[in-house]
C-alpha positions, 0 to 999 in steps of 0.5 A: 280172133279165135283160131277155131270155133267149135259148134255143138247143137244140144237137144236133151243130151244132159247125160253126155254134155259134160263129157262132150264139152270137156273134150273140147275145153281140154285144149288150153294152149290154143285160142278157141271158142265153144258155141253151145246151141240149145235147141229147146231142150226139156231135160235141163240141158239148156241150164247145164249149157249156161252153167258151163258157160259161167265156168269158162269164158270160152263158152257161149250159149244160144237158146232157140225154140226146138227147130232141129239140128240144121238150124242150130248149126246154122245159128252157130255158124252165124255166131262163130268168129274163128278161122276154122269151124268144127262141128260136134254132136252133144253126145259125141266126144272129141278125140283130137289130141292136138290142133297144130295142123291148123297152123298149116293153112289148110282149107279142109282137114279130114280125119277118121272117126270111131263108132260105138261107146267109149269102152267098145268102139271101132274105127271107120276106115276109108278105102283108098281109090283113085276117084275124087273125094266127092265120089268116094264119099258118095260110095261110102269109101271115104268115111267122114262124119260131121265130127271128123272134119274141120273147115275154114270159116271163110269157105263156108261164108264166101260160098254160102254153104249151110245145113238144109233145114227142111230135111232130117237125114242127109243134111250132113252129106250135103254140107260135107260134099259142098265143103270138099268141093269148095276147098282147094288145099285139103289134108287127110290124116289117119288121126281119129277126130271123134267118137261117134256114139251109137245112141239108139234114142237119137234121131238117126235111129227113128224109122220113118219116111223122112229117111228118104231125105237122103235121096232128096239131098242127092237129087238137090246135089245134082243141080249143085254139080251140074255146072261144077263137075260133070263126073260127080253130076253123072255119078249122082244122077246115074247111081247115087240117087237110085242107090239111096232110094233102094237102100232106104226102101230096104231099111224101111221094109226091114223095120216093118213099114207097109209096102203102100207107105213106101211105094206111096212116097216114091210115087207121090213125092214131087222131087223123086218124081221130077228126078224120075221124069228127067229126059236123061239123054238131053241131060247127059245121063244114063241109067234108064234101066234103073229109072224103069225099076223106080217106076214099077211097083212090082220092083219095089214089091220085089225089094220088100219080098227079098227083105222079108225072105232074108229076114225069115232065113236069118231068124230060121237059122237062129232058131235052128242054132238054138235048137241044136245047142239045146239038144246038144246040152241035153245029150251031154247031160245024159252021157 
């Protein structure tokens, strides 16, 4: 049995795939398997997966119709046989230099990650806090991406943890939170596990109403934590869902989405409306003030106006700064 199974979903990433896989196959002194899941690529990535597998018997390939990254990862989990699971996106790079910590029998190992490009990146540093890991993660104080943690496979299998295949954003969040909650022996390290590339063509940068999937994911997590951990349940129900809806609304308005589209989603989405209509006192929740805001189109319009005003001020400052430097150059030329 391999010590670790590395699962890499692949979709039209021929530009980065070689470097990604090479960053895994560099480990020559450890028993590993690398599972490439071609998600119906059309740029030749699927054929490249096959060529890589032919050159290294530690690599296997799954070809599937284009079904999304969650199904690709779930199919990789089904194929995996390693003691541990590690997920890496096909445009990212593994920065782990050794895997000796896997011999210490931890359930979950959490590292750091870099953001950007190879020649220009920064480390996403976590903020220390006495709160539990799940709440720190929801508050964005504990920085974890899909490539910065390693989990025992039996924890995933025994607890039926999988990536939800009906949402495009927030599926990582759900998988990571459940992995933390089902793990008892957790190691945190300041070692950098991966480079998370800022790829503007990836799904993460497409601005659509599916961005609200982050909020939908948190609504579903409320049910998961209702009987498991009341503190996490209350934090999600009182804070995290509301914050996700407002943050996503701000982002959509910033990129020009019409008010009617954003408000229409909040007003008509079944899961959002079910959350808004919860009898909060009967379900051990607070946050009545925030819920009233979500019921009000006036408040959502206020969010839009605030975003537009902030954008106007920013653009005005940039224009004034350019004008100032232009005038200054003219003055210097005439002196």
